[in-house]
Each structure stands twice: as C-alpha cells, then as structure tokens.
C-alpha positions as CSV (number, residue, x, y, z in Angstrom):
1,X,36.5,-55.5,18.1
2,X,36.1,-52.0,19.5
3,X,33.5,-53.0,22.0
4,X,35.6,-55.9,23.2
5,X,38.6,-53.6,23.6
6,X,36.5,-51.2,25.6
7,X,35.2,-53.9,28.0
8,X,38.6,-55.5,28.6
9,X,40.3,-52.1,29.0
10,X,37.8,-50.9,31.5
11,X,38.6,-53.8,33.8
12,X,42.1,-52.5,34.4
13,X,41.3,-48.7,34.3
14,X,41.9,-48.0,30.7
15,X,39.4,-45.5,29.2
16,X,38.7,-45.7,25.5
17,X,37.7,-42.4,23.8
18,X,34.6,-42.4,21.5
19,X,35.2,-42.9,17.8
20,X,38.0,-44.6,15.8
21,X,39.8,-44.4,12.5
22,X,39.9,-47.4,10.2
23,X,42.7,-48.3,7.8
24,X,43.3,-51.6,5.9
25,X,44.0,-54.2,8.6
26,X,44.0,-51.7,11.4
27,X,41.6,-49.8,13.7
28,X,43.1,-46.8,15.5
29,X,41.6,-45.8,18.8
30,X,42.6,-43.4,21.6
31,X,42.9,-45.0,25.0
32,X,43.9,-43.4,28.2
33,X,45.5,-45.2,31.2
34,X,48.7,-45.6,33.2
35,X,51.7,-47.7,32.2
36,X,50.8,-50.1,35.0
37,X,47.3,-50.5,33.6
38,X,48.5,-51.4,30.1
39,X,51.0,-53.9,31.6
40,X,48.1,-55.6,33.4
41,X,45.9,-55.8,30.3
42,X,47.0,-59.3,29.3
43,X,43.6,-60.0,27.6
44,X,44.2,-57.0,25.3
45,X,47.5,-58.2,23.9
46,X,45.9,-60.2,21.1
47,X,44.0,-57.1,20.0
48,X,46.8,-54.6,20.0
49,X,49.2,-54.4,17.1
50,X,51.2,-51.5,18.6
51,X,50.9,-48.6,21.1
52,X,51.9,-45.1,20.2
53,X,51.8,-41.7,21.9
54,X,48.3,-40.4,21.1
55,X,48.3,-36.8,22.3
56,X,47.5,-34.8,19.1
57,X,50.7,-33.1,18.1
58,X,52.7,-32.6,15.0
59,X,55.6,-34.9,16.0
60,X,53.5,-38.0,15.8
61,X,52.4,-37.3,12.2
62,X,55.8,-36.0,11.0
63,X,58.2,-38.3,12.8
64,X,56.3,-41.5,13.7
65,X,54.5,-42.1,10.4
66,X,55.8,-43.2,7.1
67,X,54.8,-41.2,4.0
68,X,52.3,-43.9,3.1
69,X,50.8,-43.8,6.6
70,X,50.6,-40.0,6.4
71,X,48.7,-40.3,3.2
72,X,46.2,-42.8,4.8
73,X,45.5,-40.3,7.6
74,X,45.1,-37.4,5.2
75,X,42.8,-39.3,2.8
76,X,40.7,-40.3,5.7
77,X,40.4,-36.6,6.8
78,X,39.6,-35.6,3.2
79,X,36.9,-38.2,3.0
80,X,35.4,-36.8,6.2
81,X,35.5,-33.2,5.0
82,X,32.9,-31.4,3.0
83,X,32.7,-27.7,2.1
84,X,29.3,-26.1,2.6
85,X,27.7,-25.3,-0.8
86,X,26.7,-21.9,-1.9
87,X,28.1,-18.4,-1.6
88,X,30.3,-19.0,1.4
89,X,32.9,-16.6,2.8
90,X,36.5,-16.9,1.6
91,X,39.8,-16.4,3.3
92,X,42.0,-14.6,0.8
93,X,45.6,-15.5,1.6
94,X,48.1,-12.8,0.3
95,X,51.4,-14.8,0.5
96,X,53.6,-17.0,-1.6
97,X,50.8,-18.7,-3.4
98,X,49.0,-22.0,-2.5
99,X,49.4,-25.4,-4.1
100,X,45.8,-26.4,-4.6
101,X,46.6,-30.0,-5.5
102,X,47.0,-31.0,-1.9
103,X,44.2,-33.5,-1.0
104,X,43.1,-31.3,2.0
105,X,43.1,-28.1,0.0
106,X,41.7,-29.1,-3.4
107,X,38.0,-29.0,-2.6
108,X,38.3,-25.6,-0.9
109,X,40.5,-23.7,-3.4
110,X,39.4,-23.5,-7.0
111,X,41.8,-22.7,-9.8
112,X,39.8,-19.6,-10.8
113,X,40.3,-18.3,-7.2
114,X,44.1,-18.3,-7.5
115,X,45.7,-15.0,-8.6
116,X,49.1,-13.3,-8.8
117,X,50.2,-9.8,-8.2
118,X,52.4,-9.9,-11.4
119,X,50.6,-11.3,-14.4
120,X,53.8,-13.2,-15.5
121,X,54.1,-15.2,-12.3
122,X,53.0,-18.8,-11.8
123,X,50.2,-19.3,-9.3
124,X,51.7,-22.2,-7.4
125,X,53.6,-22.0,-4.1
126,X,57.4,-22.2,-4.5
127,X,58.3,-21.4,-0.9
128,X,55.8,-23.4,1.1
129,X,54.6,-20.6,3.4
130,X,51.3,-19.9,1.7
131,X,50.3,-23.5,1.5
132,X,51.1,-23.9,5.3
133,X,48.9,-20.9,6.0
134,X,46.1,-22.3,3.8
135,X,45.9,-25.5,5.9
136,X,45.6,-23.6,9.1
137,X,43.1,-21.1,7.6
138,X,40.9,-24.1,6.7
139,X,41.4,-26.6,9.6
140,X,43.3,-24.9,12.3
141,X,46.0,-27.1,13.8
142,X,45.7,-30.3,11.6
143,X,46.7,-32.5,14.5
144,X,43.3,-32.0,16.0
145,X,41.4,-32.7,12.8
146,X,43.4,-35.7,11.9
147,X,43.0,-37.3,15.3
148,X,39.2,-36.9,15.2
149,X,36.8,-39.4,13.6
150,X,34.1,-36.7,13.2
151,X,32.8,-35.4,9.9
152,X,34.0,-31.8,9.3
153,X,31.9,-29.3,7.4
154,X,34.0,-26.3,6.4
155,X,31.8,-23.2,6.2
156,X,34.3,-21.3,4.1
157,X,36.7,-21.6,1.2
158,X,40.0,-20.1,0.2
159,X,41.4,-17.6,-2.3
160,X,45.1,-16.9,-3.0
161,X,47.0,-14.0,-4.3
162,X,50.7,-14.6,-4.8
163,X,52.3,-11.3,-3.7
164,X,55.9,-12.5,-3.4
165,X,58.0,-13.1,-6.5
166,X,59.4,-16.6,-7.2
167,X,62.9,-15.1,-7.0
168,X,64.2,-12.0,-5.2
169,X,61.9,-9.5,-3.5
170,X,59.5,-6.7,-4.3
171,X,60.8,-3.2,-4.0
172,X,60.4,-2.3,-0.3
173,X,58.5,0.9,-1.0
174,X,55.9,-0.8,-3.2
175,X,54.1,-2.8,-0.5
176,X,51.2,-0.5,-0.3
177,X,50.7,-0.6,-4.0
178,X,51.1,-4.4,-4.0
179,X,48.3,-4.7,-1.4
180,X,46.0,-2.4,-3.3
181,X,46.5,-4.2,-6.7
182,X,46.2,-7.6,-5.1
183,X,42.9,-6.8,-3.5
184,X,41.8,-5.5,-6.8
185,X,42.6,-8.8,-8.5
186,X,40.1,-10.8,-6.4
187,X,37.5,-8.1,-6.3
188,X,37.4,-7.8,-10.0
189,X,36.9,-11.5,-10.3
190,X,34.2,-11.8,-7.5
191,X,33.1,-8.3,-6.4
192,X,30.2,-9.4,-4.1
193,X,32.0,-12.2,-2.3
194,X,32.4,-12.0,1.5
195,X,36.0,-12.5,2.3
196,X,38.7,-12.1,5.0
197,X,42.1,-10.8,3.7
198,X,45.0,-12.6,5.5
199,X,48.5,-11.2,5.1
200,X,51.4,-12.7,7.0
201,X,54.2,-10.8,5.3
202,X,56.0,-8.2,7.4
203,X,59.1,-6.1,7.5
204,X,61.0,-4.3,10.2
205,X,59.1,-1.0,10.8
206,X,59.0,2.0,13.0
207,X,60.1,1.4,16.6
208,X,57.3,3.6,17.9
209,X,54.4,2.3,15.8
210,X,54.1,5.3,13.4
211,X,52.0,4.7,10.3
212,X,53.8,3.8,7.1
213,X,52.8,3.9,3.4
214,X,52.0,0.2,3.7
215,X,50.0,0.3,6.9
216,X,48.1,3.4,5.8
217,X,47.2,1.7,2.5
218,X,45.7,-1.2,4.4
219,X,43.8,1.2,6.6
220,X,42.4,2.9,3.4
221,X,41.4,-0.5,2.0
222,X,39.8,-1.5,5.3
223,X,37.9,1.8,5.5
224,X,36.4,1.0,2.1
225,X,38.1,3.2,-0.5
226,X,38.7,1.6,-3.9
227,X,42.1,1.5,-5.6
228,X,41.0,4.5,-7.7
229,X,40.0,6.4,-4.6
230,X,43.4,5.9,-3.0
231,X,45.4,6.8,-6.0
232,X,43.5,10.1,-6.4
233,X,43.2,10.8,-2.7
234,X,45.0,14.2,-2.7
235,X,42.9,15.5,-5.6
236,X,39.3,14.7,-4.9
237,X,37.2,12.2,-3.0
238,X,34.9,9.8,-4.6
239,X,31.4,10.1,-3.2
240,X,30.5,6.6,-4.2
241,X,29.7,3.8,-1.8
242,X,32.4,2.5,0.4
243,X,33.1,-1.3,0.7
244,X,34.8,-1.9,4.1
245,X,37.2,-4.9,4.2
246,X,38.5,-7.0,7.0
247,X,42.3,-7.6,7.2
248,X,44.0,-10.0,9.5
249,X,47.7,-9.4,9.8
250,X,50.5,-11.2,11.6
251,X,52.4,-9.2,14.2
252,X,55.8,-10.3,12.9
253,X,58.4,-12.6,14.5
254,X,61.4,-12.6,16.8
255,X,63.8,-14.9,15.0
256,X,64.6,-18.2,16.6
257,X,68.3,-17.6,17.4
258,X,67.1,-14.9,19.7
259,X,64.6,-17.1,21.6
260,X,67.1,-17.7,24.4
261,X,66.5,-14.2,25.5
262,X,62.7,-14.9,26.0
263,X,60.7,-13.0,27.2
264,X,62.9,-9.9,27.4
265,X,63.6,-10.0,23.7
266,X,59.9,-10.0,22.9
267,X,59.3,-6.9,24.9
268,X,62.2,-5.2,23.0
269,X,61.0,-6.4,19.5
270,X,58.2,-4.1,18.2
271,X,55.3,-5.3,16.1
272,X,56.5,-5.1,12.5
273,X,55.2,-3.2,9.4
274,X,52.3,-3.2,8.4
275,X,50.8,-4.7,11.6
276,X,50.5,-1.2,13.2
277,X,47.5,-0.6,10.8
278,X,44.7,0.8,12.9
279,X,41.8,-1.0,11.1
280,X,43.4,-4.4,10.8
281,X,43.1,-7.3,13.3
282,X,46.7,-7.8,14.3
283,X,47.6,-11.2,15.7
284,X,50.4,-12.2,18.0
285,X,51.3,-15.7,19.1
286,X,50.7,-17.6,22.3
287,X,51.0,-21.3,23.0
288,X,49.5,-24.3,24.8
289,X,52.0,-26.6,23.1
290,X,54.5,-27.7,25.9
291,X,54.7,-31.5,25.6
292,X,58.2,-33.0,24.9
293,X,59.1,-36.7,24.7
294,X,62.0,-36.4,27.2
295,X,63.2,-39.9,26.4
296,X,63.5,-39.1,22.7
297,X,64.8,-35.5,23.3
298,X,67.0,-35.7,26.4
299,X,67.8,-32.4,28.1
300,X,65.3,-30.4,25.9
301,X,62.9,-28.1,27.6
302,X,60.1,-25.9,26.3
303,X,60.8,-22.2,26.4
304,X,57.3,-20.9,27.1
305,X,54.9,-22.4,29.7
306,X,51.4,-23.3,28.9
307,X,49.2,-20.2,28.1
308,X,52.2,-17.8,27.8
309,X,53.4,-15.7,24.9
310,X,55.2,-17.7,22.1
311,X,58.9,-17.1,21.9
312,X,58.4,-15.8,18.3
313,X,55.8,-13.1,19.1
314,X,56.6,-9.4,18.8
315,X,54.8,-6.8,21.0
316,X,54.2,-3.1,21.2
317,X,55.8,-2.7,24.6
318,X,58.2,-0.2,23.2
319,X,55.2,2.0,22.2
320,X,54.4,2.5,25.8
321,X,52.7,5.8,26.7
322,X,52.4,6.6,22.9
323,X,49.2,7.6,21.1
324,X,49.3,4.6,18.8
325,X,47.0,1.5,19.2
326,X,47.7,-1.5,21.4
327,X,49.1,-4.2,19.1
328,X,48.6,-7.1,18.8
329,X,44.8,-7.0,19.1
330,X,44.6,-10.7,20.0
331,X,46.9,-13.7,20.2
332,X,46.4,-17.3,19.0
333,X,48.3,-20.6,18.9
334,X,51.7,-20.0,17.2
335,X,53.7,-22.9,18.7
336,X,56.6,-23.0,21.1
337,X,60.3,-23.3,21.0
338,X,62.9,-25.2,23.0
339,X,66.3,-25.0,24.7
340,X,68.7,-27.9,24.5
341,X,71.0,-29.1,27.2
342,X,73.5,-26.4,26.2
343,X,70.9,-23.6,26.4
344,X,70.7,-23.2,22.6
345,X,67.2,-22.3,21.2
346,X,65.4,-24.0,18.4
347,X,62.0,-24.4,16.7
348,X,61.8,-28.1,17.6
349,X,60.7,-30.8,18.4
350,X,57.7,-30.9,16.2
351,X,55.4,-31.5,19.2
352,X,55.9,-27.8,19.9
353,X,54.7,-26.7,16.5
354,X,51.5,-26.4,14.6
355,X,50.7,-29.1,12.0
356,X,49.7,-27.9,8.5
357,X,49.7,-28.8,4.8
358,X,52.9,-28.6,2.9
359,X,53.5,-27.3,-0.6
360,X,54.9,-30.6,-1.8
361,X,52.1,-33.1,-2.0
362,X,54.4,-35.6,-3.7
363,X,57.2,-36.0,-1.2
364,X,55.8,-34.6,2.1
365,X,52.1,-33.9,2.7
366,X,52.5,-32.3,6.1
367,X,54.7,-29.5,7.5
368,X,55.5,-28.1,10.9
369,X,54.4,-24.5,11.1
370,X,53.9,-21.8,13.7
371,X,54.8,-18.3,14.9
372,X,52.6,-15.2,14.3
373,X,51.9,-16.3,10.7
374,X,50.1,-19.5,11.9
375,X,48.4,-17.5,14.6
376,X,47.0,-15.0,12.1
377,X,45.8,-17.8,9.8
378,X,43.9,-19.3,12.8
379,X,42.2,-15.9,13.5
380,X,41.4,-15.6,9.8
381,X,39.7,-19.0,10.1
382,X,37.7,-17.8,13.1
383,X,36.6,-14.6,11.2
384,X,35.4,-16.8,8.3
385,X,33.4,-19.0,10.6
386,X,31.8,-15.9,12.1
387,X,31.0,-14.4,8.6
388,X,29.4,-17.7,7.7
389,X,27.2,-17.8,10.8
390,X,26.3,-14.1,10.7
391,X,26.3,-13.1,7.0
392,X,24.7,-9.6,7.7
393,X,27.5,-8.5,10.1
394,X,29.9,-5.9,8.9
395,X,33.7,-6.4,8.8
396,X,33.9,-4.0,11.8
397,X,31.5,-6.3,13.7
398,X,33.4,-9.5,12.9
399,X,36.6,-7.8,14.2
400,X,34.7,-6.8,17.3
401,X,33.4,-10.3,17.9
402,X,36.9,-11.8,17.7
403,X,38.2,-9.4,20.3
404,X,35.0,-9.7,22.5
405,X,35.5,-13.5,22.6
406,X,39.2,-13.3,23.5
407,X,40.3,-13.8,27.0
408,X,43.6,-13.9,29.0
409,X,44.9,-17.3,30.0
410,X,45.7,-17.9,33.7
411,X,49.4,-17.6,32.7
412,X,48.7,-14.2,31.1
413,X,46.8,-13.0,34.1
414,X,49.6,-14.1,36.4
415,X,51.9,-11.4,34.8
416,X,49.8,-8.8,36.6
417,X,50.1,-8.2,40.4
418,X,46.9,-8.2,42.5
419,X,46.7,-4.4,42.3
420,X,48.1,-3.7,38.9
421,X,49.2,-0.1,38.1
422,X,48.3,1.6,34.9
423,X,51.8,0.9,33.3
424,X,51.5,-2.8,34.1
425,X,48.0,-3.0,32.6
426,X,49.3,-1.2,29.5
427,X,52.1,-3.7,29.2
428,X,49.5,-6.5,29.4
429,X,47.7,-5.0,26.4
430,X,50.8,-4.3,24.4
431,X,51.9,-7.9,24.9
432,X,48.8,-10.0,24.5
433,X,46.3,-7.5,23.2
434,X,42.8,-8.5,24.6
435,X,43.8,-12.1,25.0
436,X,43.7,-15.5,23.2
437,X,41.1,-15.6,20.5
438,X,38.4,-18.4,20.9
439,X,35.8,-19.2,18.2
440,X,33.3,-20.7,20.7
441,X,33.3,-17.6,22.8
442,X,32.9,-15.2,19.8
443,X,30.2,-17.3,18.1
444,X,27.7,-18.1,20.8
445,X,25.7,-16.6,23.6
446,X,24.6,-18.7,26.6
447,X,22.2,-18.3,29.5
448,X,25.2,-17.2,31.6
449,X,26.7,-14.9,28.9
450,X,24.1,-13.2,26.7
451,X,25.6,-10.9,24.1
452,X,24.0,-7.8,22.4
453,X,25.2,-6.8,19.0
454,X,24.5,-3.3,17.6
455,X,25.4,-1.9,14.1
456,X,24.8,1.8,13.8
457,X,25.8,4.8,11.7
458,X,25.6,8.6,12.3
459,X,27.2,11.9,11.6
460,X,30.1,12.4,14.0
461,X,30.4,16.1,13.0
462,X,28.0,18.7,11.9
463,X,28.4,22.1,10.3
464,X,27.0,25.1,12.2
465,X,25.2,28.1,10.7
466,X,28.5,30.1,10.6
467,X,30.4,27.4,8.9
468,X,32.2,26.0,11.9
469,X,32.5,22.2,12.3
470,X,31.4,20.9,15.7
471,X,31.0,17.5,17.3
472,X,27.7,15.7,16.4
473,X,25.2,14.4,18.9
474,X,26.0,11.5,21.1
475,X,24.4,8.1,20.3
476,X,22.5,6.9,23.4
477,X,21.6,3.2,23.6
478,X,19.2,1.9,26.2
479,X,20.5,-1.4,27.7
480,X,17.9,-4.1,28.0
481,X,18.9,-5.5,31.3
482,X,16.5,-7.7,33.2
483,X,16.3,-5.6,36.3
484,X,14.2,-8.1,38.3
485,X,16.6,-11.0,37.5
486,X,19.6,-8.9,38.4
487,X,18.1,-7.6,41.6
488,X,17.3,-11.1,42.6
489,X,21.0,-11.9,42.3
490,X,21.8,-9.1,44.7
491,X,25.5,-9.0,45.7
492,X,26.6,-11.7,43.3
493,X,29.5,-10.6,41.2
494,X,28.8,-10.1,37.5
495,X,30.8,-8.8,34.5
496,X,29.8,-6.6,31.7
497,X,32.1,-6.5,28.7
498,X,31.8,-3.7,26.0
499,X,33.6,-3.7,22.7
500,X,33.4,-0.8,20.2
501,X,34.9,-1.2,16.7
502,X,35.0,1.2,13.8
503,X,37.2,1.8,10.8
504,X,38.9,5.2,10.4
505,X,40.1,6.9,7.2
506,X,43.8,7.5,7.7
507,X,45.2,11.0,7.3
508,X,46.8,11.1,3.8
509,X,49.5,13.5,5.0
510,X,52.3,12.5,7.4
511,X,52.5,16.0,8.7
512,X,49.5,15.4,10.9
513,X,50.7,12.1,12.5
514,X,52.2,13.9,15.6
515,X,48.8,14.9,16.8
516,X,46.6,12.6,18.7
517,X,43.5,13.2,16.6
518,X,44.9,13.7,13.2
519,X,45.7,10.3,11.8
520,X,42.1,9.2,12.1
521,X,39.2,10.7,10.2
522,X,37.1,10.5,13.4
523,X,37.4,9.0,16.8
524,X,34.7,7.4,18.9
525,X,34.5,6.7,22.6
526,X,31.9,4.8,24.8
527,X,30.7,5.5,28.3
528,X,28.2,3.7,30.5
529,X,25.8,5.2,33.0
530,X,27.2,4.9,36.5
531,X,25.2,3.1,39.1
532,X,25.1,6.3,41.1
533,X,23.8,8.5,38.3
534,X,20.4,9.3,37.0
535,X,19.7,9.8,33.3
536,X,20.1,13.6,33.3
537,X,23.4,13.4,35.3
538,X,24.7,10.9,32.8
539,X,23.8,13.1,29.8
540,X,25.4,16.1,31.3
541,X,28.6,14.2,32.0
542,X,28.9,12.9,28.5
543,X,27.9,16.2,26.9
544,X,30.7,17.9,28.8
545,X,33.2,15.3,27.8
546,X,31.9,15.4,24.2
547,X,33.0,19.0,23.8
548,X,36.5,18.3,24.9
549,X,39.2,17.1,22.6
550,X,41.5,16.6,25.6
551,X,40.0,13.5,27.3
552,X,41.9,14.1,30.5
553,X,38.8,16.1,31.6
554,X,36.5,13.1,31.3
555,X,35.3,11.7,34.6
556,X,33.7,8.4,35.4
557,X,32.2,7.6,38.8
558,X,32.7,3.8,38.1
559,X,36.3,4.2,36.9
560,X,37.6,1.9,39.6
561,X,35.4,-1.0,38.5
562,X,36.7,-1.0,34.8
563,X,39.6,-3.3,34.0
564,X,41.3,-0.5,31.9
565,X,39.2,2.6,32.0
566,X,38.6,5.2,29.3
567,X,42.0,6.8,29.3
568,X,43.8,3.5,28.7
569,X,41.3,1.9,26.3
570,X,41.0,4.9,24.0
571,X,43.7,4.1,21.5
572,X,43.2,3.2,17.9
573,X,39.8,2.3,16.5
574,X,39.1,-0.7,18.6
575,X,38.1,-0.3,22.3
576,X,37.2,-3.1,24.7
577,X,36.8,-3.1,28.5
578,X,35.3,-5.1,31.3
579,X,33.3,-3.7,34.2
580,X,33.0,-5.8,37.4
581,X,30.5,-5.3,40.1
582,X,27.4,-6.6,41.8
583,X,24.2,-7.6,40.0
584,X,22.3,-5.0,41.8
585,X,24.7,-2.3,40.6
586,X,24.5,-3.5,37.1
587,X,20.7,-3.3,37.2
588,X,20.9,0.5,37.4
589,X,23.5,0.8,34.6
590,X,20.8,1.1,31.9
591,X,22.4,3.3,29.2
592,X,25.5,3.5,27.1
593,X,26.6,6.4,25.0
594,X,28.8,6.5,22.0
595,X,30.2,9.9,21.1
596,X,32.8,11.5,18.8
597,X,35.9,13.3,19.7
598,X,38.4,15.0,17.3
599,X,39.6,13.9,13.8
600,X,40.7,15.4,10.6
601,X,37.2,15.2,9.0
602,X,36.4,17.9,11.5
603,X,39.5,20.1,11.1
604,X,40.4,19.7,7.4
605,X,37.5,21.8,6.1
606,X,38.9,22.1,2.6
607,X,38.2,18.4,1.9
608,X,34.5,18.8,2.9
609,X,34.4,15.5,4.8
610,X,32.5,16.9,7.8
611,X,29.2,15.6,6.5
612,X,30.4,12.0,6.0
613,X,28.6,9.3,8.0
614,X,30.5,7.0,10.3
615,X,29.4,3.6,11.3
616,X,30.4,1.4,14.3
617,X,29.8,-2.0,15.8
618,X,29.0,-2.2,19.5
619,X,29.0,-5.5,21.4
620,X,27.9,-5.8,25.0
621,X,27.8,-9.0,27.0
622,X,26.9,-10.0,30.6
623,X,28.4,-12.9,32.4
624,X,27.8,-14.6,35.7
625,X,29.5,-17.5,37.3
626,X,28.5,-20.9,36.0
627,X,27.5,-22.1,39.4
628,X,24.8,-19.4,39.7
629,X,21.5,-20.8,38.4
630,X,20.0,-18.0,36.3
631,X,19.0,-17.3,32.8
632,X,19.7,-13.8,31.6
633,X,19.5,-14.5,27.9
634,X,15.8,-15.1,27.7
635,X,14.6,-11.9,29.3
636,X,17.1,-9.8,27.4
637,X,16.0,-11.4,24.1
638,X,12.4,-10.8,25.0
639,X,13.0,-7.1,25.6
640,X,14.9,-6.7,22.4
641,X,12.2,-8.5,20.3
642,X,9.5,-6.3,21.8
643,X,11.5,-3.1,21.2
644,X,12.3,-4.0,17.6
645,X,8.6,-4.4,16.9
646,X,8.0,-0.8,17.8
647,X,11.0,0.4,15.7
648,X,13.4,1.8,18.4
649,X,16.2,4.1,17.3
650,X,18.9,1.4,17.4
651,X,19.1,-0.1,13.9
652,X,20.8,-3.4,13.5
653,X,20.4,-4.5,17.1
654,X,20.3,-8.2,17.8
655,X,21.4,-10.9,20.3
656,X,23.6,-13.9,19.5
C-alpha cells in the first residue's frame, strides 16, 4: 500500500517522506505537495481515508486527535523507545514532582528515584509542571518524536525531587536550604551517579543581578561543597574531596498578559532569582514555532518571528555595564505567543507551544508547555546526552560544550548592525547569551569543525617566602594547528572559537560583593598568541597582564578580530569568544594561555585557601566554510595522539 501511494503521488508531484506509523486499520504517512497536486491525485482517493495538517506541532495532537487516538500515538512511541541499560546519567528534576505512571515516563523514572524535600509529602505531581518538564527532559518537543517512525534509544533516565508543597509555598528565605537538602536526598540514595540537576522554579530577584542566599547556595553546590561544608562555612573548611555538580536553571518568565509589550518588556524584565548563579547554566527561551492555521484562528498572529527571543524570556539587559555575568548563558526552544485581532496577547494556539507529557495519564496524556522552563528542560536533556557520550568529562566541561555548540540564529544576528558597538554587543549577550543550544554541534566534531577539549587543574595563587599571596604561573597550551594545511588555504576565512569554563566558590560574606574580584574565589582569563607575536613577546604580554588586577591594562594585538574581546567576555565563570581571520594568520596563532586574576582565595588569608587547586575546562574549535574542501580534523588528531604518547604537560586533552 505504501509503495503504491508513493508511485501514484510522484506522478502529480507529491513527495512521500520515508517511514510510516501503523494503527489498526490505518497507515499514517507524511506527504508533501500543493493543494492542486492533491486535487489532481484521483488515483489516490481510494487509498486515502483523510488528510490532516502534518507539520509536527502540539496543536495536531492536542486539538485534532481524540483521547483514544492520542493514546495510540503515545503507545506507538513507547513501543519504539528503549532506555540504554547500565549506569546512565540522570536528569534530576527539582520541581512539583513527576507522575511516573505516564507511558512515556514509566521506563525512565523508577519509584526509588522519586524523592521529596519534606518527608511527609506525596511523591506524585499535583500541579503538572514537573511532569511536563520530565517529558521535555527525556524527548525534547514530543511533536518531533511522535511524528517519527524511528526507534529512539534514550541515553539517560530521570530522578525527581518534589521541592514545592502540595498546598501553599515554602518560606521565601528557605530556598537555599531547600536546594541543599534536596540535592542531599538523591546523593544519599545514589552517591556515584552522574546527574544533571534541573531547577525551573524562580522568584523575582535583584534588579542588578546581585547574588542571593539561594543563588550563592547553588554556586556552593556546583563548586562541590557538601551540605555539611556549606552549613559550617564560616567556621572551618572541610579539606575532603569536592564533588562538582552541574545545575541547569530557567531564567524566569515574563507573564503572558505583558507579552503585548514584546520585546521592550523582555529587556526591562531581569533574569529571576536564582538564575544569576555564576556556576549554573542559565537558560532563556527562543522560538522557531511560528505556524498558525489562519483559517481556524482568524486574525491571530505570532508575536515573535522565527529564531527570535520568546515573548516569555527574561534577560539581563538591566545589568548592563555591571560586573555580574551575562545571563542567560544560552537559549532554547520555549514556544511562542500570539496577538488576537484586538491586539490582546495569549499563550495559544497550541501550534506555538512545546508538546510534553501531562500529569494526568487518565484524562489527558499530553500537555502544551513552554517558556524558559521548557527551554531549561531541553538544555538539561542536551547535557545528559553529552554526559552519556563523554562519561569522563567534568560538569564544567559539559557546561562548556553546551555553550561552545550554541550559535546565534539569523534573526538574533540581525539585531546587531554591521559595525556593532560594545554596548550593542553586550545587549546581544544579555538577551540571548551565547545563542541557541544545539546538541549536534556540541556533541560532534567534523572535518570542517574539529574541536579540542582540555581538562586541567593548577594552583591559581602561591604563597611567597614572606607570607604574601601572589598570582600563580600562567598555564600555557600549545595549539596543534596543522600549519601546512592552513597555509595551503591562504586567505580563506576561518573561525576559532574558545570557551573557558570553571566553577568558583562564592564569597560567604555579602560585604565583598561590591568588588569585582570578591564574590568569586578565583577568576581565570584566556588569551591567544597574536599572529604578529613571537613566543617571547606573547609570554611577556601575558605576564604583565597577569600581575594586574585591573584588566583595563591588558592589550591584545588581535582585539579587532575577536567577536567580543577580553574586556567584554570576562564576566562570571564562563567565557566564550570567536576569532575570525585568514587561515594563514591562524597558522601562526600557536599558543593559548590561561591565567588567574584576583579572588578572595588570594586576599582572605585567614581562611588559608590560597593553596587550593582550581580546575578548568578549555574547548577550542576551528571552522571553515563547508564549500572549502579540506580536512583539518585528521592532522590535528594525529598531532594530539603523538603528543600524548610522550606525556605532554596538558592532562586530559582530547578531540571530539
């Protein structure tokens, strides 16, 4: 039947997509063609029971299908889905709980992996939000998975901690404590499990991005302190091993009644508490969902264009020119909104929303979701995929890979003029972070975009003979560029992207937050040898900058070729930038330095943290245009393999 449909359809210009979904008495296929083509397809009429809009979006599943039909689609997906066996990473959802009885969640969430902050609470999801986040954290937008006929192998599972009470609210000032105890719940049960913590609960915070008890607690947990360490922080430090953790946080939402003021309202609505946490991966929302059935929804238009910021997403534009990090770090699909014929906003129709699992598997199996919560759940899913593929990578490295793979959509790039000024570039960062997160770009290298991953630790500060604490030695990394291959490309334009990620220990005293270098325990920066410098000149330039706490004295001969530059990218504990130039210029940029600047480990001598070791993840990639026939990956991999056999001083270096 399928073959006959393909043959007859092709005669009139109808293209049939590979694959199909089978139900009792029905075969569902995706076919593409004009209205005129379908009207001409007389020989297809006996084969076709009905024609429906097939673009994968939530409206089809929520509005066009009966509950019984929804169940058929869901059971088909459940039958096509398996969870990889063994000790796989888990996404730990800190939310309203999750209803694990849903057919799409049952095999990925075991009862023993469901917890509650308060021991008297039930573990199930009363509100629905946690179950929606669970579906996205497993599958992404369910519209895509349901429309596919492919087998799906999930490389990760779920955990759940119910942190919101069934009725009422937690005391506002307890959120840091709630986070600490909730993390402890799952780690006591499974201490050695690899996991990503995903929290989509926010509250209105500081307008300028100042740290709070909640955000600082998450920074402490991410840095690797245990609950006992944090509760005794002002008394004595535990010298035991740290266990860094990866947190993914939603940026917080602009409420839908205010969407009519898009995008001005988004610029005026700051990222919410605790999403200002330095060490967390904070996620805002963008959207590619713009399709509306105008016959069904007359006069309704989408608010955001394809690739733009979602109407719900908060930003850190109001933190402009402050010392606090750029937030969000990345954006992901969070759905869209609409204006009706009277100009009134709404979070509908469902075609503009993300499809996910509901908390009511009896009455409604699916739910329309979205906003920065769904975007954060999607990024948590990406993190879990990366953890599964690279089990030896640190949480700092996974965070770096997500940012390194992110990119600005054409619509985002269009917000900048051809010669953007510093303030305009900063607004780009404070609106979209480093761009839209993409799993495929974070996960793989190609011949046109080889990626080098370095994990390293060192002493950022040292104690001198007279007891003074000074900055430690710079960490110099030789870059294994294939000089001959780059020289052969000559004037061809290439890009080098560098991402540096590390977790800081937050200052336990708010009295130091007004100083640039006092919230973080240590701060790191990176610099790349300029094409016009030799090795000695590069070392002297970095050594001079290394002694300065005021980075205004830092110079870079290639500053005009970086997208942001050192002064702009040096906020928080995550730094990413792109250098653009010719292949010949890149061939001579053979070294990269990572060096420390100020921090309270250096200045707070009484706590004796100056001899603590710091670790960082450094990711470097090269990219050339797809139409240029060259393979940069193989010669780089060869150089690294040869160097590793002679034990070079760059532990943990690899390519992906």
